[in-house]
C-alpha positions in Angstrom: -33.4 -34.3 -57.7 -35.3 -33.3 -54.6 -35.6 -36.9 -53.3 -31.9 -37.5 -53.9 -31.0 -34.2 -52.1 -33.3 -35.0 -49.2 -31.8 -38.5 -49.0 -28.3 -37.2 -48.9 -29.2 -34.6 -46.3 -30.9 -37.3 -44.2 -27.8 -39.5 -44.5 -25.6 -36.5 -43.5 -27.7 -35.8 -40.5 -27.7 -39.5 -39.5 -24.0 -39.6 -39.9 -23.6 -36.5 -37.8 -25.8 -38.0 -35.1 -23.8 -41.3 -35.1 -20.5 -39.3 -34.9 -21.8 -37.3 -31.9 -23.0 -40.5 -30.1 -19.6 -42.2 -30.5 -17.5 -39.2 -29.5 -16.6 -38.9 -25.8 -18.3 -36.0 -24.0 -15.1 -34.0 -23.5 -11.4 -34.6 -23.4 -10.9 -31.5 -21.3 -12.6 -29.5 -18.7 -12.0 -26.1 -17.1 -12.7 -24.3 -13.9 -12.5 -20.7 -12.7 -9.7 -20.5 -10.2 -10.7 -16.9 -9.6 -14.3 -17.9 -8.8 -13.0 -20.6 -6.4 -10.8 -18.0 -4.6 -13.8 -15.7 -4.3 -16.4 -18.2 -3.3 -14.7 -21.1 -1.5 -15.2 -21.1 2.2 -11.6 -22.1 2.8 -10.3 -19.3 0.5 -12.5 -16.8 2.4 -11.2 -18.0 5.7 -7.6 -17.8 4.5 -8.2 -14.2 3.3 -9.6 -13.4 6.7 -6.7 -14.9 8.5 -4.3 -12.9 6.4 -6.2 -9.7 6.9 -6.4 -10.3 10.7 -2.6 -10.9 10.8 -2.0 -7.7 8.7 -4.2 -5.6 11.0 -2.6 -7.0 14.2 0.9 -6.3 13.0 -0.1 -2.8 11.7 -1.6 -2.1 15.2 1.6 -3.2 16.9 3.8 -1.2 14.6 1.5 1.8 14.9 1.9 1.7 18.7 5.7 1.6 18.3 5.6 4.5 15.9 3.4 6.5 18.4 6.0 5.8 21.1 8.8 6.9 18.9 6.9 10.2 18.1 6.4 10.8 21.8 10.1 10.2 22.4 11.1 12.6 19.6 8.8 15.2 21.0 10.2 14.8 24.5 13.7 15.1 23.0 12.8 18.3 21.2 11.3 19.8 24.4 14.4 18.8 26.5 16.2 22.0 25.7 18.7 23.9 27.7 22.4 23.6 28.4 21.9 21.5 31.6 19.7 18.9 29.9 22.2 17.6 27.3 22.5 14.2 29.1 18.7 13.9 29.0 18.6 14.8 25.3 21.3 12.2 24.6 19.4 9.5 26.5 16.2 10.4 24.6 18.0 10.3 21.3 19.4 6.9 22.1 15.9 5.7 23.1 14.5 7.1 19.8 17.2 5.4 17.8 16.4 2.1 19.5 12.7 2.5 18.9 13.3 3.2 15.2 15.4 0.1 15.0 12.6 -1.9 16.7 10.0 -0.5 14.2 12.2 -1.6 11.3 12.6 -5.1 12.8 8.9 -5.4 13.6 8.0 -4.4 10.0 10.4 -6.9 8.5 9.1 -9.6 10.9 5.5 -8.8 10.0 6.3 -9.1 6.3 7.9 -12.5 6.8 5.0 -13.8 8.9 2.5 -12.6 6.4 4.3 -14.2 3.4 4.8 -17.5 5.3 1.2 -17.6 6.3 0.2 -16.7 2.7 2.4 -19.5 1.3 1.0 -22.0 3.8 -2.6 -21.1 3.1 -2.1 -21.2 -0.7 -0.4 -24.6 -0.4 -3.3 -26.0 1.7 -5.9 -24.7 -0.7 -3.9 -25.9 -3.8 -3.6 -29.4 -2.2 -7.3 -29.6 -1.5 -8.3 -28.2 -4.9 -5.9 -30.7 -6.7 -7.6 -33.6 -4.9 -11.1 -32.4 -5.8 -10.1 -31.7 -9.5 -8.4 -35.1 -9.8 -11.5 -36.8 -8.6 -13.8 -34.7 -10.9 -11.5 -35.3 -13.9 -11.6 -39.1 -13.2 -15.4 -39.2 -12.8 -15.9 -37.1 -16.0 -13.2 -39.0 -18.0 -11.3 -35.7 -18.5 -7.7 -35.8 -19.5 -6.9 -32.1 -19.0 -8.3 -29.4 -16.8 -7.6 -25.7 -17.6 -8.0 -22.5 -15.7 -11.0 -20.8 -17.4 -9.4 -17.4 -17.1 -6.5 -18.5 -19.3 -8.6 -20.0 -22.1 -9.3 -17.7 -25.0 -11.5 -20.1 -26.9 -12.5 -23.7 -27.0 -15.0 -25.7 -28.9 -16.4 -27.7 -26.0 -15.4 -28.5 -22.5 -16.8 -29.4 -19.1 -17.0 -26.6 -16.5 -16.0 -28.1 -13.2 -16.1 -24.9 -11.2 -19.5 -25.3 -9.5 -18.9 -28.9 -8.6 -15.4 -28.2 -7.3 -16.7 -25.3 -5.2 -19.5 -27.4 -3.8 -17.0 -30.1 -2.7 -14.6 -27.7 -1.3 -17.3 -25.9 0.7 -18.8 -29.2 2.0 -15.3 -30.3 3.1 -14.8 -27.0 4.9 -18.2 -27.2 6.6 -17.5 -30.7 7.7 -14.2 -29.6 9.3 -15.8 -26.8 11.2 -18.6 -29.0 12.6 -16.2 -31.6 14.0 
């Protein structure tokens, strides 16, 4: 009985080995988009550009708000019966400054969103090209975002290779 069992076990292991040798390595791969956003040189540069724009606009708006506060203070201190025309002029200037602040805030938001969309599209286009090439090289039919996958039996993690290619491309662009 033992030799028969050992023989069957041996055939089972052999069959498993043959099955694994014939199977393709993986029909799907995955990558961590979050890791790419955190570690990619282009994504870091994009985040810096967005933060620089935000800070510049905040500084501009802050200066306008400071000027408005000065105008309101001057208006409050322009008391007396004979200074009514001065108060009216200061009130009109304050109203105009308030309008300019609102317009500058709206314009800053539009600029920020437009730059954000442009930078995301650029990064997406570059990442798509890298992922398409990696998928072709690894004979992968489907690439998933690692953060969205709850469980899988096997797959090829393309994150490191994608990051390496993105960063090499970014470095090549900056050395030109």
